[in-house]
N, CA, C and O atoms as a Tinker XYZ file with bonds, in Angstrom:
   452  protein
     1  N     -7.441000  -16.552000    8.717000    73     2
     2  CA    -6.371000  -15.342000    8.295000    64     1     3
     3  C     -6.211000  -14.704000    7.428000    63     2     4     5
     4  O     -6.730000  -15.292000    6.479000    81     3
     5  N     -5.761000  -13.731000    7.084000    73     3     6
     6  CA    -5.327000  -13.544000    5.599000    64     5     7
     7  C     -4.143000  -12.555000    6.238000    63     6     8     9
     8  O     -3.928000  -11.881000    7.245000    81     7
     9  N     -3.235000  -13.096000    4.386000    73     7    10
    10  CA    -1.829000  -13.049000    4.618000    64     9    11
    11  C     -1.683000  -11.605000    3.284000    63    10    12    13
    12  O     -2.700000  -11.040000    2.883000    81    11
    13  N     -0.551000  -11.297000    2.876000    73    11    14
    14  CA    -0.058000  -10.740000    1.618000    64    13    15
    15  C      0.825000  -11.812000    0.939000    63    14    16    17
    16  O      1.586000  -12.459000    1.659000    81    15
    17  N      0.782000  -12.057000   -0.429000    73    15    18
    18  CA     1.357000  -12.742000   -1.231000    64    17    19
    19  C      2.025000  -11.566000   -1.842000    63    18    20    21
    20  O      1.504000  -10.596000   -2.392000    81    19
    21  N      3.414000  -11.865000   -1.617000    73    19    22
    22  CA     4.295000  -10.654000   -2.648000    64    21    23
    23  C      5.701000  -11.278000   -2.914000    63    22    24    25
    24  O      6.252000  -11.563000   -1.851000    81    23
    25  N      6.612000  -11.640000   -4.270000    73    23    26
    26  CA     8.335000  -12.045000   -3.758000    64    25    27
    27  C      9.062000  -10.395000   -3.025000    63    26    28    29
    28  O      8.699000   -9.336000   -3.535000    81    27
    29  N      9.708000  -10.392000   -2.263000    73    27    30
    30  CA    10.403000   -9.543000   -1.269000    64    29    31
    31  C     11.292000  -10.148000   -1.693000    63    30    32    33
    32  O     11.385000  -11.332000   -2.017000    81    31
    33  N     12.161000   -9.130000   -1.707000    73    31    34
    34  CA    14.168000   -9.660000   -0.947000    64    33    35
    35  C     14.438000   -9.113000    0.361000    63    34    36    37
    36  O     14.288000   -7.894000    0.446000    81    35
    37  N     14.780000   -9.692000    1.336000    73    35    38
    38  CA    15.181000   -9.264000    2.905000    64    37    39
    39  C     16.616000   -8.656000    2.078000    63    38    40    41
    40  O     17.254000   -9.183000    1.166000    81    39
    41  N     16.818000   -7.449000    2.729000    73    39    42
    42  CA    17.903000   -6.241000    2.673000    64    41    43
    43  C     19.080000   -7.169000    3.105000    63    42    44    45
    44  O     20.183000   -7.290000    2.573000    81    43
    45  N     18.380000   -8.022000    4.608000    73    43    46
    46  CA    20.450000   -8.416000    4.725000    64    45    47
    47  C     20.483000   -9.531000    4.511000    63    46    48    49
    48  O     21.632000   -9.950000    4.651000    81    47
    49  N     19.601000  -10.488000    4.150000    73    47    50
    50  CA    20.161000  -11.974000    3.515000    64    49    51
    51  C     20.297000  -11.729000    1.857000    63    50    52    53
    52  O     21.248000  -12.237000    1.265000    81    51
    53  N     19.440000  -11.041000    1.241000    73    51    54
    54  CA    18.703000  -11.180000   -0.370000    64    53    55
    55  C     18.394000  -12.221000   -0.701000    63    54    56    57
    56  O     18.509000  -12.480000   -1.898000    81    55
    57  N     17.652000  -13.687000    0.607000    73    55    58
    58  CA    16.434000  -14.118000    0.281000    64    57    59
    59  C     15.167000  -14.243000   -0.166000    63    58    60    61
    60  O     14.540000  -13.457000    0.544000    81    59
    61  N     14.658000  -14.585000   -0.665000    73    59    62
    62  CA    13.440000  -14.361000   -1.356000    64    61    63
    63  C     12.251000  -14.677000   -0.379000    63    62    64    65
    64  O     12.144000  -15.848000   -0.015000    81    63
    65  N     11.135000  -13.536000    0.193000    73    63    66
    66  CA    10.364000  -13.953000    0.695000    64    65    67
    67  C      8.929000  -14.012000   -0.103000    63    66    68    69
    68  O      9.124000  -13.258000   -1.057000    81    67
    69  N      7.448000  -14.569000   -0.219000    73    67    70
    70  CA     6.654000  -14.966000   -0.600000    64    69    71
    71  C      5.606000  -14.700000    0.486000    63    70    72    73
    72  O      4.538000  -14.362000   -0.024000    81    71
    73  N      5.572000  -14.754000    2.010000    73    71    74
    74  CA     4.974000  -15.065000    2.570000    64    73    75
    75  C      4.585000  -13.421000    3.810000    63    74    76    77
    76  O      5.054000  -13.260000    4.937000    81    75
    77  N      4.063000  -12.907000    3.402000    73    75    78
    78  CA     3.967000  -11.809000    4.742000    64    77    79
    79  C      2.693000  -11.504000    5.417000    63    78    80    81
    80  O      1.729000  -10.903000    4.944000    81    79
    81  N      2.867000  -12.132000    6.883000    73    79    82
    82  CA     1.545000  -12.175000    8.197000    64    81    83
    83  C      1.949000  -10.905000    9.279000    63    82    84    85
    84  O      3.070000  -10.514000    9.603000    81    83
    85  N      0.668000  -10.438000    9.690000    73    83    86
    86  CA     0.552000   -9.025000   10.592000    64    85    87
    87  C      0.734000  -10.522000   11.729000    63    86    88    89
    88  O      0.238000  -11.639000   11.876000    81    87
    89  N      1.841000   -9.594000   12.375000    73    87    90
    90  CA     2.396000  -10.122000   14.373000    64    89    91
    91  C      2.119000   -9.114000   14.993000    63    90    92    93
    92  O      2.351000   -9.062000   16.201000    81    91
    93  N      1.677000   -8.292000   14.464000    73    91    94
    94  CA     1.177000   -6.815000   15.541000    64    93    95
    95  C      0.697000   -5.790000   14.972000    63    94    96    97
    96  O      0.996000   -5.285000   13.890000    81    95
    97  N     -0.049000   -5.501000   15.722000    73    95    98
    98  CA    -1.369000   -4.086000   15.125000    64    97    99
    99  C     -1.771000   -3.606000   16.743000    63    98   100   101
   100  O     -2.118000   -4.076000   17.827000    81    99
   101  N     -1.445000   -2.285000   16.041000    73    99   102
   102  CA    -1.953000   -1.045000   17.317000    64   101   103
   103  C     -2.102000    0.163000   16.544000    63   102   104   105
   104  O     -1.330000    0.875000   15.902000    81   103
   105  N     -3.778000    0.177000   16.900000    73   103   106
   106  CA    -4.391000    1.331000   16.455000    64   105   107
   107  C     -4.765000    2.321000   17.454000    63   106   108   109
   108  O     -5.368000    2.144000   18.512000    81   107
   109  N     -4.235000    3.559000   16.865000    73   107   110
   110  CA    -4.181000    4.646000   18.272000    64   109   111
   111  C     -5.500000    5.715000   17.249000    63   110   112   113
   112  O     -5.303000    6.398000   16.245000    81   111
   113  N     -6.786000    5.470000   18.017000    73   111   114
   114  CA    -7.901000    6.580000   17.259000    64   113   115
   115  C     -7.750000    8.064000   17.597000    63   114   116   117
   116  O     -8.549000    8.837000   17.068000    81   115
   117  N     -6.722000    8.595000   18.500000    73   115   118
   118  CA    -6.944000    9.281000   18.995000    64   117   119
   119  C     -5.788000   10.315000   17.496000    63   118   120   121
   120  O     -6.074000   10.922000   16.464000    81   119
   121  N     -4.708000   10.036000   18.120000    73   119   122
   122  CA    -3.567000    9.848000   17.255000    64   121   123
   123  C     -3.815000    9.709000   15.438000    63   122   124   125
   124  O     -2.862000    9.910000   14.684000    81   123
   125  N     -5.049000    9.387000   14.961000    73   123   126
   126  CA    -5.295000    8.388000   13.490000    64   125   127
   127  C     -3.807000    8.087000   13.165000    63   126   128   129
   128  O     -3.110000    8.700000   12.357000    81   127
   129  N     -3.497000    7.183000   13.831000    73   127   130
   130  CA    -2.445000    6.491000   13.080000    64   129   131
   131  C     -2.431000    4.723000   13.615000    63   130   132   133
   132  O     -2.791000    4.287000   14.709000    81   131
   133  N     -1.970000    4.068000   12.606000    73   131   134
   134  CA    -1.952000    2.754000   12.848000    64   133   135
   135  C     -0.549000    1.942000   12.515000    63   134   136   137
   136  O     -0.003000    1.945000   11.412000    81   135
   137  N     -0.213000    1.447000   13.352000    73   135   138
   138  CA     1.015000    0.281000   13.066000    64   137   139
   139  C      0.599000   -0.572000   13.024000    63   138   140   141
   140  O     -0.358000   -1.089000   13.600000    81   139
   141  N      1.678000   -1.049000   11.884000    73   139   142
   142  CA     1.498000   -2.554000   11.729000    64   141   143
   143  C      3.044000   -3.296000   11.184000    63   142   144   145
   144  O      3.821000   -3.197000   10.234000    81   143
   145  N      2.886000   -4.126000   12.535000    73   143   146
   146  CA     3.981000   -5.188000   11.940000    64   145   147
   147  C      3.983000   -6.567000   11.477000    63   146   148   149
   148  O      3.385000   -7.532000   11.953000    81   147
   149  N      4.837000   -6.492000   10.363000    73   147   150
   150  CA     4.896000   -7.759000    9.524000    64   149   151
   151  C      5.952000   -8.480000    9.406000    63   150   152   153
   152  O      6.976000   -7.891000    9.060000    81   151
   153  N      6.028000  -10.272000    9.711000    73   151   154
   154  CA     6.381000  -11.018000    9.760000    64   153   155
   155  C      6.775000  -11.845000    8.002000    63   154   156   157
   156  O      6.042000  -12.773000    7.659000    81   155
   157  N      7.789000  -11.453000    7.169000    73   155   158
   158  CA     8.444000  -11.588000    6.341000    64   157   159
   159  C      8.899000  -13.373000    6.218000    63   158   160   161
   160  O      9.886000  -13.756000    6.845000    81   159
   161  N      8.096000  -14.353000    5.378000    73   159   162
   162  CA     9.028000  -15.454000    5.019000    64   161   163
   163  C      8.938000  -15.988000    4.049000    63   162   164   165
   164  O      8.115000  -15.609000    3.216000    81   163
   165  N      9.914000  -17.257000    3.784000    73   163   166
   166  CA    10.215000  -17.797000    2.161000    64   165   167
   167  C      9.130000  -18.296000    1.374000    63   166   168   169
   168  O      8.959000  -18.300000    0.155000    81   167
   169  N      7.962000  -18.997000    2.963000    73   167   170
   170  CA     6.635000  -19.334000    2.247000    64   169   171
   171  C      5.797000  -20.059000    3.573000    63   170   172   173
   172  O      6.238000  -20.411000    4.667000    81   171
   173  N      4.694000  -20.116000    3.126000    73   171   174
   174  CA     4.147000  -20.713000    4.313000    64   173   175
   175  C      4.272000  -22.204000    4.346000    63   174   176   177
   176  O      3.856000  -22.690000    5.398000    81   175
   177  N      4.588000  -22.786000    3.746000    73   175   178
   178  CA     5.496000  -23.972000    4.234000    64   177   179
   179  C      6.222000  -23.964000    5.528000    63   178   180   181
   180  O      5.871000  -24.466000    6.596000    81   179
   181  N      7.557000  -23.146000    5.167000    73   179   182
   182  CA     8.510000  -22.761000    5.756000    64   181   183
   183  C      7.847000  -22.376000    7.159000    63   182   184   185
   184  O      8.322000  -22.905000    8.164000    81   183
   185  N      6.847000  -21.545000    7.279000    73   183   186
   186  CA     6.538000  -21.013000    8.219000    64   185   187
   187  C      5.635000  -21.807000    9.300000    63   186   188   189
   188  O      5.170000  -21.486000   10.394000    81   187
   189  N      5.588000  -23.027000    8.488000    73   187   190
   190  CA     4.472000  -23.754000    9.502000    64   189   191
   191  C      5.286000  -24.969000    9.548000    63   190   192   193
   192  O      4.873000  -25.891000   10.252000    81   191
   193  N      6.476000  -25.120000    8.846000    73   191   194
   194  CA     7.553000  -26.350000    9.384000    64   193   195
   195  C      8.409000  -25.408000   10.476000    63   194   196   197
   196  O      9.402000  -25.892000   11.019000    81   195
   197  N      7.994000  -24.093000   10.757000    73   195   198
   198  CA     9.123000  -23.787000   12.248000    64   197   199
   199  C      9.834000  -22.638000   11.975000    63   198   200   201
   200  O     10.301000  -21.863000   12.811000    81   199
   201  N      9.893000  -22.563000   10.894000    73   199   202
   202  CA    11.177000  -21.861000    9.933000    64   201   203
   203  C     10.747000  -20.199000    9.982000    63   202   204   205
   204  O      9.773000  -19.688000    9.428000    81   203
   205  N     11.975000  -19.401000   10.974000    73   203   206
   206  CA    11.811000  -18.580000   11.404000    64   205   207
   207  C     11.419000  -17.259000   10.504000    63   206   208   209
   208  O     11.267000  -17.751000    9.385000    81   207
   209  N     11.203000  -16.013000   10.403000    73   207   210
   210  CA    10.729000  -15.232000    9.647000    64   209   211
   211  C     12.347000  -15.022000    9.140000    63   210   212   213
   212  O     13.397000  -15.441000    9.625000    81   211
   213  N     12.068000  -14.190000    7.957000    73   211   214
   214  CA    13.964000  -13.273000    6.916000    64   213   215
   215  C     13.742000  -11.974000    7.543000    63   214   216   217
   216  O     14.829000  -11.454000    7.795000    81   215
   217  N     12.551000  -11.105000    7.963000    73   215   218
   218  CA    12.475000  -10.369000    8.535000    64   217   219
   219  C     11.141000   -9.861000    9.438000    63   218   220   221
   220  O     10.237000  -10.696000    9.428000    81   219
   221  N     10.910000   -8.869000   10.071000    73   219   222
   222  CA    10.086000   -8.390000   10.509000    64   221   223
   223  C      9.875000   -6.542000   10.572000    63   222   224   225
   224  O     10.512000   -6.017000   11.485000    81   223
   225  N      9.300000   -5.877000    9.955000    73   223   226
   226  CA     9.677000   -4.635000    9.887000    64   225   227
   227  C      8.148000   -4.088000    9.892000    63   226   228   229
   228  O      7.224000   -4.570000    9.236000    81   227
   229  N      8.094000   -3.223000   10.577000    73   227   230
   230  CA     6.739000   -2.356000   10.884000    64   229   231
   231  C      6.605000   -0.948000   10.166000    63   230   232   233
   232  O      7.508000   -0.272000    9.673000    81   231
   233  N      5.421000   -0.715000   10.224000    73   231   234
   234  CA     4.623000    0.169000    9.035000    64   233   235
   235  C      3.674000    1.347000    9.613000    63   234   236   237
   236  O      2.816000    0.829000   10.329000    81   235
   237  N      3.539000    2.681000    9.552000    73   235   238
   238  CA     2.880000    3.385000   10.305000    64   237   239
   239  C      2.066000    3.607000    9.161000    63   238   240   241
   240  O      2.694000    3.736000    8.110000    81   239
   241  N      1.064000    3.669000    9.110000    73   239   242
   242  CA    -0.109000    4.447000    8.268000    64   241   243
   243  C     -1.082000    5.662000    8.766000    63   242   244   245
   244  O     -1.921000    5.588000    9.664000    81   243
   245  N     -0.883000    6.374000    8.264000    73   243   246
   246  CA    -1.910000    7.748000    9.020000    64   245   247
   247  C     -3.344000    8.126000    8.597000    63   246   248   249
   248  O     -3.881000    9.163000    8.209000    81   247
   249  N     -3.689000    7.033000    8.799000    73   247   250
   250  CA    -4.984000    6.907000    9.081000    64   249   251
   251  C     -5.478000    5.582000    9.683000    63   250   252   253
   252  O     -4.696000    4.632000    9.702000    81   251
   253  N     -6.717000    5.450000   10.176000    73   251   254
   254  CA    -7.090000    3.937000   10.847000    64   253   255
   255  C     -8.513000    4.027000   10.293000    63   254   256   257
   256  O     -9.210000    4.946000    9.861000    81   255
   257  N     -8.698000    2.460000   10.510000    73   255   258
   258  CA    -9.536000    1.409000   10.335000    64   257   259
   259  C    -10.985000    2.101000   11.137000    63   258   260   261
   260  O    -11.207000    2.227000   12.341000    81   259
   261  N    -11.801000    2.461000    9.988000    73   259   262
   262  CA   -13.503000    2.448000   10.709000    64   261   263
   263  C    -13.993000    1.517000   11.738000    63   262   264   265
   264  O    -13.389000    0.445000   11.775000    81   263
   265  N    -14.825000    1.658000   12.472000    73   263   266
   266  CA   -14.913000    1.381000   13.607000    64   265   267
   267  C    -15.879000   -0.243000   13.578000    63   266   268   269
   268  O    -15.996000   -1.155000   14.397000    81   267
   269  N    -16.551000    0.056000   11.912000    73   267   270
   270  CA   -17.094000   -1.557000   11.669000    64   269   271
   271  C    -15.785000   -2.885000   11.216000    63   270   272   273
   272  O    -15.854000   -4.113000   11.276000    81   271
   273  N    -14.627000   -1.930000   10.757000    73   271   274
   274  CA   -13.727000   -2.714000    9.842000    64   273   275
   275  C    -13.185000   -3.699000   10.908000    63   274   276   277
   276  O    -13.019000   -3.468000   12.105000    81   275
   277  N    -12.938000   -4.867000   10.216000    73   275   278
   278  CA   -11.133000   -5.665000   10.806000    64   277   279
   279  C     -9.874000   -4.879000   10.801000    63   278   280   281
   280  O     -9.414000   -4.446000    9.745000    81   279
   281  N     -9.563000   -4.772000   11.427000    73   279   282
   282  CA    -8.585000   -3.905000   11.384000    64   281   283
   283  C     -7.074000   -4.556000   10.672000    63   282   284   285
   284  O     -6.326000   -3.911000    9.936000    81   283
   285  N     -6.868000   -6.023000   11.121000    73   283   286
   286  CA    -5.928000   -6.499000    9.839000    64   285   287
   287  C     -6.439000   -6.525000    9.109000    63   286   288   289
   288  O     -5.566000   -6.247000    8.286000    81   287
   289  N     -7.533000   -6.676000    8.403000    73   287   290
   290  CA    -8.127000   -6.694000    7.188000    64   289   291
   291  C     -7.454000   -5.967000    6.265000    63   290   292   293
   292  O     -6.635000   -6.177000    5.371000    81   291
   293  N     -8.154000   -4.863000    6.836000    73   291   294
   294  CA    -7.678000   -3.231000    6.630000    64   293   295
   295  C     -6.189000   -2.656000    6.189000    63   294   296   297
   296  O     -5.825000   -2.020000    5.200000    81   295
   297  N     -5.378000   -3.229000    7.529000    73   295   298
   298  CA    -3.882000   -2.633000    6.936000    64   297   299
   299  C     -3.761000   -3.374000    6.049000    63   298   300   301
   300  O     -3.302000   -2.948000    4.989000    81   299
   301  N     -4.147000   -4.787000    6.192000    73   299   302
   302  CA    -3.417000   -5.410000    4.435000    64   301   303
   303  C     -4.168000   -4.471000    3.901000    63   302   304   305
   304  O     -3.677000   -3.394000    4.237000    81   303
   305  N     -4.773000   -4.367000    3.477000    73   303   306
   306  CA    -5.384000   -3.492000    2.229000    64   305   307
   307  C     -4.455000   -2.497000    2.150000    63   306   308   309
   308  O     -3.728000   -2.473000    1.158000    81   307
   309  N     -4.299000   -1.421000    3.261000    73   307   310
   310  CA    -3.581000   -0.130000    2.832000    64   309   311
   311  C     -2.117000   -0.736000    2.471000    63   310   312   313
   312  O     -1.401000   -0.120000    1.682000    81   311
   313  N     -1.678000   -1.969000    3.070000    73   311   314
   314  CA     0.044000   -2.171000    2.841000    64   313   315
   315  C     -0.028000   -2.822000    0.939000    63   314   316   317
   316  O      1.063000   -3.006000    0.400000    81   315
   317  N     -1.328000   -3.109000    0.109000    73   315   318
   318  CA    -0.959000   -3.539000   -0.940000    64   317   319
   319  C     -0.874000   -2.044000   -1.490000    63   318   320   321
   320  O      0.228000   -1.585000   -1.790000    81   319
   321  N     -1.711000   -1.496000   -1.586000    73   319   322
   322  CA    -1.801000   -0.016000   -2.461000    64   321   323
   323  C     -0.836000    0.368000   -3.137000    63   322   324   325
   324  O      0.241000   -0.143000   -2.831000    81   323
   325  N     -0.838000    1.310000   -4.200000    73   323   326
   326  CA    -0.328000    1.384000   -4.898000    64   325   327
   327  C      0.979000    2.669000   -4.565000    63   326   328   329
   328  O      0.550000    3.509000   -3.774000    81   327
   329  N      2.529000    2.952000   -5.055000    73   327   330
   330  CA     3.278000    3.385000   -4.228000    64   329   331
   331  C      2.405000    4.898000   -5.118000    63   330   332   333
   332  O      1.534000    4.478000   -5.880000    81   331
   333  N      2.495000    6.118000   -5.115000    73   331   334
   334  CA     2.366000    7.415000   -5.503000    64   333   335
   335  C      3.508000    7.750000   -6.163000    63   334   336   337
   336  O      4.678000    7.854000   -5.796000    81   335
   337  N      2.864000    7.925000   -7.371000    73   335   338
   338  CA     4.044000    8.695000   -8.607000    64   337   339
   339  C      5.210000    9.528000   -7.626000    63   338   340   341
   340  O      6.422000    9.310000   -7.615000    81   339
   341  N      4.698000   10.217000   -7.073000    73   339   342
   342  CA     5.509000   11.104000   -6.675000    64   341   343
   343  C      6.326000   10.923000   -5.650000    63   342   344   345
   344  O      6.951000   11.931000   -5.323000    81   343
   345  N      6.648000    9.334000   -4.639000    73   343   346
   346  CA     6.850000    9.151000   -3.678000    64   345   347
   347  C      9.036000    8.705000   -4.125000    63   346   348   349
   348  O      9.529000    8.098000   -5.076000    81   347
   349  N      9.497000    9.174000   -3.270000    73   347   350
   350  CA    10.605000    9.052000   -3.329000    64   349   351
   351  C     11.104000    8.244000   -2.115000    63   350   352   353
   352  O     10.692000    8.509000   -0.985000    81   351
   353  N     12.006000    7.243000   -2.354000    73   351   354
   354  CA    12.296000    6.112000   -1.125000    64   353   355
   355  C     13.584000    6.581000   -0.422000    63   354   356   357
   356  O     14.431000    7.191000   -1.074000    81   355
   357  N     13.746000    6.337000    0.783000    73   355   358
   358  CA    14.976000    6.911000    1.446000    64   357   359
   359  C     16.033000    6.036000    0.999000    63   358   360   361
   360  O     15.691000    4.868000    0.816000    81   359
   361  N     17.398000    6.372000    0.752000    73   359   362
   362  CA    18.612000    5.751000    0.537000    64   361   363
   363  C     19.562000    5.086000    1.336000    63   362   364   365
   364  O     20.511000    4.387000    0.981000    81   363
   365  N     18.955000    5.582000    3.122000    73   363   366
   366  CA    19.924000    4.910000    3.990000    64   365   367
   367  C     19.800000    3.359000    3.952000    63   366   368   369
   368  O     18.929000    2.716000    3.366000    81   367
   369  N     21.162000    2.735000    4.919000    73   367   370
   370  CA    21.039000    1.390000    5.497000    64   369   371
   371  C     19.661000    1.352000    6.092000    63   370   372   373
   372  O     19.019000    2.289000    6.566000    81   371
   373  N     19.336000    0.105000    5.978000    73   371   374
   374  CA    18.330000   -0.297000    6.945000    64   373   375
   375  C     16.232000    0.360000    6.541000    63   374   376   377
   376  O     15.089000    0.230000    6.978000    81   375
   377  N     16.964000    0.993000    5.520000    73   375   378
   378  CA    15.202000    2.148000    5.214000    64   377   379
   379  C     14.552000    0.731000    5.034000    63   378   380   381
   380  O     15.019000   -0.404000    4.940000    81   379
   381  N     13.495000    1.169000    5.025000    73   379   382
   382  CA    12.057000   -0.316000    4.868000    64   381   383
   383  C     11.329000    0.713000    4.287000    63   382   384   385
   384  O     10.867000    1.652000    4.936000    81   383
   385  N     11.123000    0.469000    2.222000    73   383   386
   386  CA     9.967000    1.288000    2.325000    64   385   387
   387  C      8.824000    0.503000    2.498000    63   386   388   389
   388  O      8.626000   -0.709000    2.411000    81   387
   389  N      7.752000    1.958000    2.901000    73   387   390
   390  CA     6.270000    1.813000    3.244000    64   389   391
   391  C      5.546000    0.859000    2.191000    63   390   392   393
   392  O      4.696000    0.020000    2.491000    81   391
   393  N      6.009000    1.118000    0.939000    73   391   394
   394  CA     5.565000    0.619000   -0.137000    64   393   395
   395  C      6.155000   -0.837000   -0.547000    63   394   396   397
   396  O      6.263000   -1.110000   -1.742000    81   395
   397  N      6.507000   -1.700000    0.379000    73   395   398
   398  CA     7.151000   -2.450000   -0.149000    64   397   399
   399  C      6.477000   -3.935000   -0.794000    63   398   400   401
   400  O      6.875000   -4.864000   -1.498000    81   399
   401  N      5.148000   -3.516000   -0.057000    73   399   402
   402  CA     3.930000   -4.891000   -0.872000    64   401   403
   403  C      3.497000   -4.014000   -1.318000    63   402   404   405
   404  O      2.695000   -3.870000   -0.396000    81   403
   405  N      3.217000   -3.013000   -2.114000    73   403   406
   406  CA     2.441000   -2.286000   -3.028000    64   405   407
   407  C      2.234000   -3.467000   -4.458000    63   406   408   409
   408  O      3.242000   -4.107000   -4.754000    81   407
   409  N      1.390000   -3.629000   -5.003000    73   407   410
   410  CA     0.968000   -4.667000   -6.284000    64   409   411
   411  C      0.455000   -6.130000   -5.210000    63   410   412   413
   412  O     -0.603000   -6.668000   -5.536000    81   411
   413  N      1.177000   -6.678000   -4.048000    73   411   414
   414  CA     0.876000   -8.059000   -3.644000    64   413   415
   415  C     -0.919000   -8.259000   -3.710000    63   414   416   417
   416  O     -1.906000   -7.654000   -4.128000    81   415
   417  N     -0.666000   -9.151000   -3.209000    73   415   418
   418  CA    -2.385000   -9.598000   -2.844000    64   417   419
   419  C     -2.428000  -10.195000   -1.778000    63   418   420   421
   420  O     -1.550000  -10.967000   -1.394000    81   419
   421  N     -3.626000   -9.868000   -1.060000    73   419   422
   422  CA    -3.993000  -10.207000   -0.197000    64   421   423
   423  C     -4.776000  -11.494000   -0.068000    63   422   424   425
   424  O     -5.938000  -11.432000   -0.470000    81   423
   425  N     -4.465000  -12.352000    0.294000    73   423   426
   426  CA    -5.480000  -13.511000    0.397000    64   425   427
   427  C     -5.785000  -14.051000    1.718000    63   426   428   429
   428  O     -5.363000  -13.476000    2.722000    81   427
   429  N     -6.552000  -15.211000    1.798000    73   427   430
   430  CA    -7.032000  -16.130000    2.509000    64   429   431
   431  C     -5.945000  -17.136000    2.837000    63   430   432   433
   432  O     -5.149000  -17.474000    1.961000    81   431
   433  N     -5.873000  -17.719000    4.297000    73   431   434
   434  CA    -5.466000  -19.004000    4.776000    64   433   435
   435  C     -6.499000  -19.914000    4.227000    63   434   436   437
   436  O     -7.661000  -19.745000    4.597000    81   435
   437  N     -6.195000  -20.916000    3.337000    73   435   438
   438  CA    -6.888000  -22.198000    3.431000    64   437   439
   439  C     -7.578000  -22.782000    4.452000    63   438   440   441
   440  O     -7.133000  -22.732000    5.598000    81   439
   441  N     -8.906000  -23.490000    4.117000    73   439   442
   442  CA    -9.424000  -23.928000    5.635000    64   441   443
   443  C     -8.665000  -24.711000    6.032000    63   442   444   445
   444  O     -7.905000  -24.957000    5.096000    81   443
   445  N     -8.352000  -25.368000    7.028000    73   443   446
   446  CA    -7.790000  -26.872000    7.719000    64   445   447
   447  C     -9.149000  -27.425000    7.360000    63   446   448   449
   448  O    -10.303000  -27.002000    7.288000    81   447
   449  N     -8.412000  -28.713000    7.143000    73   447   450
   450  CA    -8.937000  -30.241000    6.804000    64   449   451
   451  C     -9.264000  -31.157000    7.827000    63   450   452
   452  O     -9.652000  -32.289000    7.540000    81   451
C-alpha cells in the first residue's frame, strides 16, 4: 500500500502529522470526479500502535484515472501535485486546502517480513 509522506499541521490541535493514507475512494466516471478521503497520522508507527488519525479530510479531484490505472495510486499522485501559482486559498474556519499535500512524496509501505 502506498502513502503520502509530508509534514502537515492539524488545524484543530496544531499537532504535526507525517503519514497520510487513503481511507476511502470514490470514482465517478460519468461526472469525471474523484473523491478521496485521507487519514493523517503522527507517524506510521503510531498508526500501527492503534492511535487514531489526527484528521480525516475528503478531497474532490475534477478528473478520473484511466481504466488501466490503479485508482488509489493515481489519486495519491494527484494530491501531491504542485499548487498552481494563481491559486488563492480560502480563509474561513475549517477550510482544507486541496493542495495541502503538494510537494509530498508518495511512498510504498515496506514489505512485511
